[in-house]
C-alpha positions as CSV (number, residue, x, y, z in Angstrom):
1,M,0.0,0.0,0.0
2,T,1.4,3.4,-0.9
3,K,1.9,6.3,1.5
4,E,-0.8,8.2,-0.4
5,G,-3.2,5.3,0.0
6,R,-2.6,5.1,3.7
7,V,-3.1,8.9,4.1
8,A,-6.4,8.7,2.0
9,L,-7.7,6.0,4.3
10,V,-7.0,7.9,7.5
11,Q,-8.3,11.1,6.1
12,G,-11.4,9.4,4.7
13,Q,-12.3,7.8,8.1
14,L,-11.7,11.2,9.8
15,D,-14.1,12.9,7.4
16,A,-16.7,10.1,7.9
17,Y,-16.3,10.4,11.7
18,N,-17.0,14.1,11.6
19,A,-20.1,13.4,9.5
20,R,-21.1,10.7,12.0
21,D,-21.7,8.4,9.0
22,I,-21.2,5.0,10.5
23,E,-21.4,3.1,7.2
24,K,-18.8,5.2,5.5
25,F,-16.7,5.3,8.6
26,C,-16.6,1.5,8.9
27,S,-15.7,1.1,5.2
28,F,-12.2,2.3,5.9
29,F,-11.5,-0.5,8.5
30,H,-10.6,-4.1,8.2
31,P,-13.3,-6.7,9.2
32,E,-10.9,-7.8,11.9
33,I,-10.3,-4.3,13.3
34,T,-8.8,-4.2,16.7
35,T,-8.5,-1.0,18.8
36,F,-6.5,-0.3,21.9
37,S,-6.5,2.3,24.6
38,L,-3.1,3.2,25.8
39,S,-4.2,5.2,28.8
40,P,-5.2,3.1,30.6
41,Y,-4.0,0.1,28.4
42,E,-6.8,-2.1,27.2
43,Q,-7.7,-4.0,24.1
44,R,-11.3,-3.4,23.1
45,P,-13.3,-6.4,21.7
46,P,-12.1,-7.0,18.2
47,G,-14.1,-7.3,15.0
48,M,-16.3,-5.1,12.9
49,D,-19.5,-5.9,14.7
50,N,-18.1,-4.6,18.0
51,F,-16.5,-1.6,16.3
52,R,-19.7,-0.7,14.5
53,K,-21.8,-1.1,17.6
54,G,-19.4,1.1,19.7
55,Y,-19.0,3.9,17.2
56,G,-22.6,3.8,16.2
57,A,-23.7,4.3,19.8
58,M,-21.2,7.2,20.2
59,F,-22.3,8.9,17.0
60,A,-26.0,8.6,18.0
61,A,-25.3,10.0,21.5
62,S,-23.0,12.8,20.4
63,P,-24.6,14.9,17.7
64,G,-22.0,17.6,18.0
65,L,-19.0,15.2,17.8
66,H,-16.1,16.7,15.9
67,C,-12.4,15.7,15.6
68,K,-10.0,18.5,14.6
69,L,-6.7,17.3,13.2
70,L,-3.8,19.1,14.8
71,S,-1.0,17.3,13.2
72,R,-0.2,14.1,11.2
73,I,3.0,12.1,11.1
74,V,3.2,9.7,8.2
75,M,5.7,6.9,8.9
76,E,6.8,3.9,6.8
77,E,4.0,1.6,8.1
78,M,1.9,3.7,10.5
79,I,0.2,7.1,10.7
80,L,-0.1,9.1,13.9
81,D,-2.8,11.8,14.2
82,E,-2.8,14.4,17.0
83,E,-6.4,15.4,17.5
84,W,-8.7,17.7,19.5
85,V,-12.1,16.0,19.9
86,T,-15.2,18.0,21.0
87,G,-18.9,17.2,21.4
88,S,-18.3,13.8,22.9
89,V,-20.6,12.6,25.7
90,K,-17.6,10.9,27.3
91,Y,-15.4,14.1,27.2
92,P,-17.8,17.0,27.3
93,D,-15.0,19.6,27.7
94,G,-13.0,18.1,24.8
95,V,-10.0,15.8,24.8
96,H,-6.5,16.1,23.4
97,A,-5.8,12.7,21.8
98,T,-3.5,10.8,19.5
99,A,-4.6,8.0,17.2
100,I,-2.0,5.6,15.7
101,Y,-3.1,3.7,12.6
102,A,-1.7,0.4,11.2
103,F,-2.8,-1.2,7.9
104,R,-3.5,-4.6,6.3
105,D,-5.1,-5.7,3.1
106,G,-5.6,-2.1,2.0
107,L,-7.6,-1.1,5.1
108,I,-6.9,0.2,8.6
109,D,-6.7,-2.9,10.8
110,R,-5.4,-1.6,14.2
111,V,-5.7,1.7,16.0
112,W,-4.1,2.7,19.3
113,F,-5.6,5.7,21.2
114,A,-3.8,7.8,23.7
115,R,-5.1,10.8,25.6
């Protein structure tokens, strides 16, 4: 996968996230998507069904949800996005976060989140 292809995936999912379009959002992720929280460390239940259920509920509960990209680092195999997220039910005052994306089969297959 090219650098441009990886950047397009990450930007596409960010745009779909901001539109709270669960179908479009999920289309950028591998069926075996696994996400992790780094603070505190935990692996969330893997797979598209769990991913769609979790994000679908968040999108429905947070009509003002918006993620502003502050910076992006494109590495050989991963992309790191520094973000400011507002409108979340979980973080009503906003949250400064980093998302680290890894890829497989032309899709995002792992994401680590730090805040």
